[in-house]
DRENROBA-244819 format. One record per residue: y, x, z of N, C-alpha, C, O in turn; residue in three letters. Coordinates in steps of 0.001 Angstrom, whole numbers, plus 524288, in hexadecimal, padded with zeros to 5 digits. Atoms other than C-alpha are relative to their C-alpha. Example, Ala and Ser with C-alpha at 12.3 -4.5 7.8 and 13.67 -1.06 7.14 Angstrom:
% DRENROBA-244819
7FB5A8037A800007EE6C8300C81E78804B080384800008049D8079080299ALA
7FB5A7FCCC7FFC47FBDC8356681BE4804427FCFE802DA808967FEFB80383SER
% end
This chain:
% DRENROBA-244819
8041E7FCAE7FE4E0B14BBFAD42F438800F0801AC8059C80548803138071FUNK
7FF8C7FE6E7FA720AE87BFDE2302677FE3F805A3800BF7FA65807607FE74UNK
801937FAB67FE940AE0FC0B92307C67FCD07FFD68050D7FE7F7FD6A808D9UNK
803397FFFC7FB6C0A326C0DE731188800CA8053780306801EB8094A800BBUNK
7FF5D7FB857FCB00A3F3C174931CED7FBB38041D7FF237F782802F07FD18UNK
803FD7FBE88004E09CCFC244831D5C7FFD1803058051B80360802C980856UNK
800BC7FCD37FB4D097A6C2D48327C0803A68046480044804DD806BA7FC3EUNK
7FC937FB6F7FF170A09AC378C32D857FC5080461802127FA32803EE8065DUNK
803917FBD37FEA7098A4C443732DE98027B804958028E806D78060A80125UNK
7FE1E7FAE47FE3F09A55C50553360C7FF6F803DE7FB767FBA08037F7F88DUNK
7FFED7FC8E8048E09D62C5B3F32C427FAF8802FE7FF517F937803BD7FAE6UNK
804CF7FCBD800680912CC633B32F617FB1A7FCE37FF087F6E07FF197FE6FUNK
8048480369800CB0884EC577032D74800BB7FC587FB497FEA67F8027FB47UNK
7FF358033A804A008CBFC5241320237FABF7FF1D7FD497F7BA802CE7FCAAUNK
804CC800DC803050818BC4B9E318C17FFDC803A67FB59803DD804B07F8E6UNK
800A37FC698044607C29C54C830EA48000A805A8801C17FE538091A7FEDFUNK
7FFED7FAE27FDBB07E45C60953177E7FC12800A8804567FB8C804E180693UNK
803C9800187FBA4073C9C5CF6321607FA767FFD77FDBB7F9B87FF467F904UNK
8057B7FFC3801A3064EAC5D8D320F47FDF17FAB57FE2F7FA837FA777FAD1UNK
801798053B801720636EC4ED831FDF8046E7FC2E80083807D47FCE2803D6UNK
7FBE2803EF7FFDF06C0CC430D31D517FD6D7FADD7FE757FAA47FA977FA8CUNK
801D080542801780689DC349631D668046C7FC498007A807CD7FCD5803DAUNK
7FBFF803FD8001D07106C290631A507FD907FAB97FF347FAAF7F9FE7FB6CUNK
80212805508006E06D8AC1AB631C7B804667FC3A800D6808087FD3D803D1UNK
7FBD3803E67FFCB075C0C0EA731ADA7FDAB7FA867FF6F7F9C97F9CA7FCB2UNK
8016B8057E800B50744BC000431C148050D7FCCD7FFDE808C87FDDD802B6UNK
7FBAA803BC8003107DA7BF5263185D7FD657FABD8010F7F9957F9607FE76UNK
8027B804D47FE5C07A9ABE80B31EE98041F7FBBD80039808CA7FCC3800C4UNK
7FC73804927FFB30806DBDA7331F007FFAA7FD608053B7FBED7FE2480829UNK
7FFD7803617FB6E08434BD151329FC7FF5B802FB8052C7FCCC80111808C4UNK
7FFDE7FCF37FB58085EEBDBDD3342C805878025B800B580846803527FCE1UNK
7FAF47FD677FF0B09208BE1B333A9F7FEFE805AD801567FADC8070680365UNK
800637FA837FE860945EBF02233C477FF8B80061806067FCCA803C38080DUNK
800427FFED7FA5809649BED3534AAB7FA717FF06801FE7F8CB80185805C2UNK
805608011E7FE4708885BE7A534C037FC7D804C37FF087F9528062D8025CUNK
803037FB1E8010808291BF3AE3458C8018080403804017FE1A8067980659UNK
7FE057FC137FC3908B14BFC5734E2D7FDBA7FF1A805777FC3C802DD8080FUNK
8022F801327FAC808656BF58835A977FA6D80211800917F8EB803DB804C5UNK
805637FE017FFDB07853BF9593571B7FF98805E27FF2C7FC1C8086D8014CUNK
800297FA678012F07B4BC06F1352098026F80341804498002C80739805C9UNK
7FD547FCE37FC0C084D8C0BD835C497FDB67FF698056B7FF188026E808E4UNK
80295800B77FAF707C85C06C73679E7FA93802527FFCA7F6F97FFD27FDD2UNK
804FD7FD028009007173C10AD368C47FB817FD2D802C97F6F97FE2A80185UNK
80429802F57FD6C069E1C077C371CE7FD837FC0D7FC737F95F7F9F77FDB8UNK
80208803D8803CA067B2BFE9C366257FCA9802757FBA07F9E97FFA87F8D9UNK
802757FD888047506220C08C935CB17FA0D7FEAE7FFB47F8247FD587FB7FUNK
805A0800C180037053B6C0710360797FE837FA847FE527FA107F9A17FCBBUNK
801338054A80173054BFBF87735DAB7FFDD7FF5A7FA0D7FDB57FB817F823UNK
8001880085805AE056C3BFAF334F177FEC0804FB7FD057FE42804E17F83CUNK
801697FB0F802A005395C094034C467FB3280224802707FB678042A806CBUNK
8050D7FEA07FDDF0456EC0C6634E387FF4C806078004B7FBB7807CD802F7UNK
800B77FA647FFF804732C1B2234BF98036E802D3803FD804F98074B8031DUNK
7FD3E7FD497FBD804E92C1E223586D7FD257FF088052D7FA9C7FB04805EEUNK
8029D800307FB0504998C20AE365FF8030780353803E1806CF805EB8026FUNK
7FDFF7FCB27FBEB04D04C2740372C6805F2800288001480839804648000BUNK
7FA5D8002A8004E05B1AC22D5372A780248800D380592800AF7FE538095AUNK
7FCE37FF0F7FB3206433C282137D48805907FE957FEAA808068010A7FB58UNK
7FA8A801A1800E207136C210C37DB3803E180403801EB802968074880533UNK
7FBD07FCBA7FDBC07E14C281D37FD8800F77FE4F805A07FF8E7F9FB8072BUNK
7FED18010E7FA800828DC28B338DE9803867FB2D80096803377F85A80478UNK
7FC388044F7FFCB08D23C1EB238AD97FD887FA9F7FEAF800257F69C7FF21UNK
8027F804EF801790831DC14523866D7FE4A8003C7FA617FF01804237F7A9UNK
802B7800178052507C5FC1018379FA803907FFF17FB46801C9801277F6F9UNK
7FC7A8007A8048A08880C0E2F3715580209805537FEA2804B0807D1801C6UNK
7FEE07FAA7801B508A69C1AAE36975805D48009B7FEB3807F67FDB47FB84UNK
7FA917FEF3800D60982AC201F369D3800D3805D27FEE87FDAD8090D80094UNK
7FF087FA818016209E08C2CC5364A47FFAF8036180502801D4801FA80914UNK
800927FC527FBCE09A7DC383036D6C7FB0A7FF17803707F974802848066AUNK
804C7801397FD2A08E5EC3155373307FB958039D7FE527FB70805717F9E0UNK
804B37FD3180104081ABC38C3374197FB5E7FC84801287FB307FA1B80550UNK
804C28032D7FF330748CC31C13728C7FB6E803007FDC47FC12806F57FB1CUNK
804D57FD77802290668DC355336F497FC907FB797FDD77FC847F7127FFC6UNK
804148038F801E305C36C2EBE3671A7FC34803357FCBD7FD8E807447FA8CUNK
804207FDAA8034904F94C325C360527FFA07FCEF7FB037FFFC7F8247FB1BUNK
800C6802B38050804DBBC2F2B352007FCBF803AE7FC737FCEA8086D7FD30UNK
803187FD268038204485C33A4347367FC31803F9802B87FABF807F18006BUNK
803A77FCE77FD2903B8FC398A3518D80244804C7802B67FF6D807C280531UNK
7FD8A7FBB67FD410455FC43543568A800917FEBD805C5801017FA2B80732UNK
7FEB0800FB7FA9B0473FC45093650B805A77FE0E8003A808927FECB7FC79UNK
7FAC1802637FFBA053B5C3E50369BB80423804167FE81804598086C80093UNK
7FBAF7FCE5801C505F79C43CF362AD804D17FEBD8036B805D37FA2C80488UNK
7FB30800E67FD3306BF7C458236A7F8045F7FF7D7FC1880562803327F933UNK
7FC1A8015F803F5076DBC3F3D362688052B7FF21802A9805827FCF9806F2UNK
7FA9C800EC7FE2A08577C3F373642F802C47FC9D7FBEF802BF7FDD47F748UNK
7FCF3803678036D08DA2C343735E80804F3802B87FE6980825803F8801C8UNK
7FB7A7FD5E80207097E7C3A8E355D58041A7FC3E7FDDC808A77FDA87FD34UNK
7FC5B803F68021D09DFFC2E1E350867FE227FA93801887F97F7F95C8011AUNK
801648056E7FECC09E4DC200E35504804CE7FC9A7FF588085E7FCBB80292UNK
7FBB5803998013E0A77FC161234F027FDD77FA8A7FF527FAA67F99C7FBD8UNK
801F4805578004D0A50DC07B73513D8024D7FD6A7FAEF806EE7FE0C7F9CBUNK
7FE0A80275804C40A613BFFD33447C803E47FBA48017A803217F8C680543UNK
7FBF9803F37FF470B22BBF7283438D801597FE0A7FA627FFF2800777F67AUNK
7FE34801EB805050B801BEEEF338BE802C4804467FCF5806CC806447FEA9UNK
7FD9E7FC10803760BB0FBF88432DDA7FEC2805918017E8008A8092F7FEE0UNK
8013B7FAC87FE3F0B586C04233354D7FA008006F800AF7F7A57FD4C80377UNK
805A37FF367FFAE0A78EC091D333D97FEB1802168055280196805368078DUNK
802257FDB57FB4A09FA5C0BBA33FF07FD288051B7FE797FAAD8058B7FA61UNK
802687FAE7800FD09AF0C19CB3410F7FD79801F18050A7FFC28019980941UNK
802847FD747FB940912BC204F34A017FCDC804977FDB57FA4C804297F9A9UNK
802EB7FB4A801C708B78C2E29348D77FE7080316804CE8012280328808C9UNK
801987FC7D7FBB2083DAC374C351687FDD4805187FDAE7FC1E805487F931UNK
801997FAD6801680803AC4596350DC7FC0C801FC8040B7FC8A800F7808B7UNK
803E67FDC07FC8F07470C4CB0356677FE5D805317FE087FDD9806007F952UNK
8026E7FAE08014406F86C5AA4356CD7FBCE800DF804007FC2A7FF058086CUNK
804437FEE77FC7A062F5C5F8835CB57FFB1805F8800DE801EE809097FDEBUNK
800A47FA797FEE105F27C6C8C362DC7FD00802D37FBAD7FD878078F7FAFFUNK
802FA7FD5C8040A055F6C6EFF35788802B27FFE77FAAC8002C800B27F6A8UNK
7FCF57FF7D804AD060BAC6E7534D7C800977FB3C7FC568027A7FBB77F7F0UNK
7FF2B804BC8034D06080C606334871805847FDDD80125807867FE2B80581UNK
7FAD18025E7FF7D06D81C59B7345EE800097FADA7FCC67FE3A7FAA67F852UNK
7FFC5805188026F06FE2C4B6D342B68055D7FDA8800C1807A47FE13804F8UNK
7FB2E803107FF9C07C16C439333FD67FEE87FAB37FD6E7FDC47FA6D7F8C4UNK
8016280526801F5079FAC34E633E6D804F47FC948009E807257FC18804DFUNK
7FB34803318001B0855DC2BF833A917FF0C7FA9D7FDB77FB8B7F9EA7FA80UNK
8005D805768017E08718C1D63338698057F7FDE67FEA28097D7FF88800C3UNK
7FB40803308010E0913CC14603324C7FE287FA658000A7FA0F7F9117FDE7UNK
800F4805A0800180919DC05DB334C28052A7FD7D7FE65809247FE0E80109UNK
7FB108024B801CA09B8BBFE4032CF37FF007FAA07FD5E7FAD87F9837FB39UNK
8003F805458027209E72BF0693283A801E0800877FA6F805908035A7F931UNK
7FE8F800498057C09F01BEDC3319DF801A27FA707FEAD800B87F6DD801C3UNK
7FE908053F801A20A47ABE22B312617FB267FCB47FF207F6D47FEBF7FE98UNK
8040F8040D800E409C51BD5C73107A7FBD9800078044B7F72D7FF9D8033DUNK
8034B800917FB45096B6BD5BE31E6D7FB6B803E87FFF37F6FC8027580120UNK
804007FBEA8002308F35BE29C31CE38018C80473803CC806228051B80515UNK
7FF377FB577FCFF08DBFBEEA0325607FD07804677FD557F92A803947FA97UNK
802627FB328020208A5BBFC86321A07FEE98038C8048C8024780491807D3UNK
801867FC2B7FBF5082D7C05CE32A597FDDC804BF7FD0E7FA0E804497FA26UNK
8017A7FB1D8025A0819AC13DE325C77FE91803BB8043D80172804408080EUNK
801977FBC47FC7107A40C1E7132D0E7FE68804B87FCCA7FB6E804587F908UNK
801537FAEE802A707960C2C98328C57FEEE804018044380119803D08088DUNK
8015C7FBFE7FC6C07375C384B32F367FF4C805137FD267FCEE805397F8F7UNK
801427FAC0801D20738FC46E232CCD7FCE8802D1804237FD5B801BB808CCUNK
803827FD327FC55069CFC5025332CC7FF78805867FE1C7FF7A8069A7F96CUNK
801107FA93800F6067BEC5EAA333C67FB45801B3803557FABF8003D807E2UNK
8049E7FDE17FD1C05B1FC65823379E7FB40800047FCA57FB107FD167F8D6UNK
804A47FF818034D04DD1C692F332277FD397FAF77FEF47FBB37FA097FA7DUNK
802F6804F1800950474FC5BDD33463802F67FC867FC018008F7F9C47F8E2UNK
7FCF28035F8037B05282C553C32D1A7FFC18021A7FA587FFE07FF087F6A5UNK
800BA7FDD88053705134C5E8E321917FAF97FDFB7FD9D7FAD07FCBC7F8F9UNK
8051580201801EF042FBC5A3132061800857FA1E7FF047FED67F8357FAF0UNK
7FFA7805BE800C504616C4BC332235803537FEB97FB26802637FAB87F8A7UNK
7FCB5800DF804B805059C4CB8317507FCB38001D7FB007FE0C7FD997F721UNK
803727FF8D8048404536C504030DE77FBBE7FBD17FFE47F97E7FAD77FBC1UNK
8045C803A67FF8C03B6BC45E7312B2801447FAE67FD3C805BB7F9257FCE8UNK
7FF988055B8021B038CAC392830BD37FB527FD00802497F6E07FEC7801D3UNK
7FA9F802397FF4303A74C2F6C3114B80314802F28040E800D9805A48075BUNK
7FC787FD757FC450462CC3468318DA8001D7FC8B804DD8026A7F853804CBUNK
80087803447FB5904348C2F7532693805377FEEB80292805E67FACB804F1UNK
7FADB800DD7FDDA0515CC311E32AE3802BF7FB8A7FD208054D7F8457FF8FUNK
7FD9C8042E80300055F8C285D31FE97FD7F7FAB980148800387F6CB801C6UNK
802A9804BE7FEA304B80C1E453231C8016E7FE2B8058E802437F98580675UNK
7FEC48015E7FA9204E70C1EB6331B9805917FDD580098806717FA188037DUNK
7FAA7801F77FFA405CFFC1CE932FF98008B7FA9C7FD6C803A67F75A7FF1EUNK
7FFD78053B8025505A9DC1173326F07FDC07FC06803D47FF997F79980427UNK
80247803827FBEF05216C0B97331B7804207FEC080404804737FA4B805CAUNK
7FBE6800F17FC3105D94C0D4D33B14803CD7FC247FDEC805337F880800BDUNK
7FC57803B58026C066D5C0643331D37FDA47FA977FFA07FFFF7F6BA80140UNK
8029C805288009F05D09BFB7832E977FF627FD3A8054C800737F891805D6UNK
800B08025D7FAD0059FCBF95D33CED805187FE218026B805557FA1780503UNK
7FABE8016B7FDF606855BF91D34074801BE7FAEC7FDC4803927F789800A6UNK
7FE71804D88029306B23BEE82336807FC857FB6D801BA7FE6F7F725802C8UNK
803A8804297FE2905EF8BE6BA33A558016B7FE2880580801827F9768068AUNK
7FEC9801577FAB3062BFBE756348C2805407FD1B80028805CF7F96D80334UNK
7FADF8029880025070DDBE357345AF7FF8A7FA697FE29802AA7F7147FFAAUNK
8012C80546801C806B62BD76E33ED87FC6E7FD08803C27FB2E7F87A802E0UNK
8036F8029D7FC26062C1BD47C34AA87FA5B7FFEB7FE6A7F75D7FCC380078UNK
8055C7FFE08020405629BD7D6343847FCE0804618027E7FF11808328046FUNK
8039D7FBEF7FE0304A5ABDFB3347EA7FFDF804667FBDE8006C8036F7F730UNK
800757FB968038704908BED413421C7FA9D7FFCF7FD717F69E7FF5280013UNK
804FE8002B802F503EA4BED47337937FD748055B7FFC57FF7180923801F9UNK
8028F7FAF8800D303534BF7F0333E2803C5803A07FD7A806CC802117FA15UNK
7FC087FC3C801E403CCCC04383311A7FDD7803597FB887F92A8037A7FA6BUNK
8016C7FC238041B03CEAC0E1C326127FCB280436802317F8D3805B77FFC4UNK
802F97FBAD7FD8D03800C18B032F4F7FA727FE22801317F6A8800F08003FUNK
805578021C7FEF102CACC0FFD3339F7FCE17FF8C7FB1E7F8278006D7FB2EUNK
8028E800948050D0298CC0D93325577FD90804FD7FDF77F9C4804D67FB05UNK
802067FAFA8019E02753C1C233234B7FD098029D804727FBE98074980441UNK
803127FE4C7FB550200BC1D6A33060802A780470802F48000E807E78050BUNK
7FD397FC4C7FCB402ABBC256A336C7800377FD7B80584801E77F9058061FUNK
800158024F7FAB102924C238834587805547FF2E8022E80854802EC80290UNK
7FB04801507FD83034C9C1CC234BA37FF577FFDA805D47FB127FEC0807BFUNK
7FFC07FFD57FA3103875C1DDA35A1E7FB798034B802357F926801F780634UNK
804747FCBE7FE6F02E4DC28B935B2D800FE802D78053B7FD3E804AA8079FUNK
7FF177FD4A7FB1503500C2EB436724801B87FC3880452803A07FDF480861UNK
7FDE6803EF7FC7703832C21EC36E357FDAE800538056F800487FF0880944UNK
802918000E7FAE702E7EC23E33791F80124804D48034B7FFB080505807DFUNK
7FEBE7FB6C7FD340338DC314C37CDF805117FF6C8030B8088F7FC938015CUNK
7FB60800667FC9D03DB5C32E5387A280478803727FDBB80381807B97FBC2UNK
7FB6F7FCE7801A004B81C37843840F801DB8032E804A5801FC8014E80912UNK
7FDAF7FCB57FBDF05120C42E738BB9805697FE4380167807E48009B804CBUNK
% end
């Protein structure tokens, strides 16, 4: 039996203690963790496979996300969130890749988004993404059906795997429920 890696949470943001929590996972064949990592850790690639992001501002050091970097992006219709990378570990043989970022806003929203990318036996990879959120809008979203955050993160995973296989991103879950994607793309980032 194989043990799979899990997210390392800040104590004050443990799932179940926040206003909303979503968890999405995909296991795919014939891909390497390194190929997934190349697309995930390079923020300049996100728009090519994740339709629900816009207004991306790369870290000053360039598009490759490293611990301590600060970047901005808009998602789910929010103005660009300022995010700080709290964890970035490149996947290696026997070691899971990890990336996580944290964001707080002036109006009291808080988000922690974490990822694991790891190779499994029989030529498979696992990509796990989980996010916790605090704030009034997230309390409401936690009650909504369908859960747009759950759908959007599944779109991110599906698009990531499709791109890693060299495929075009298909119609997304969010598009299927008429949630507008890239709704802030035409606005300028400060």
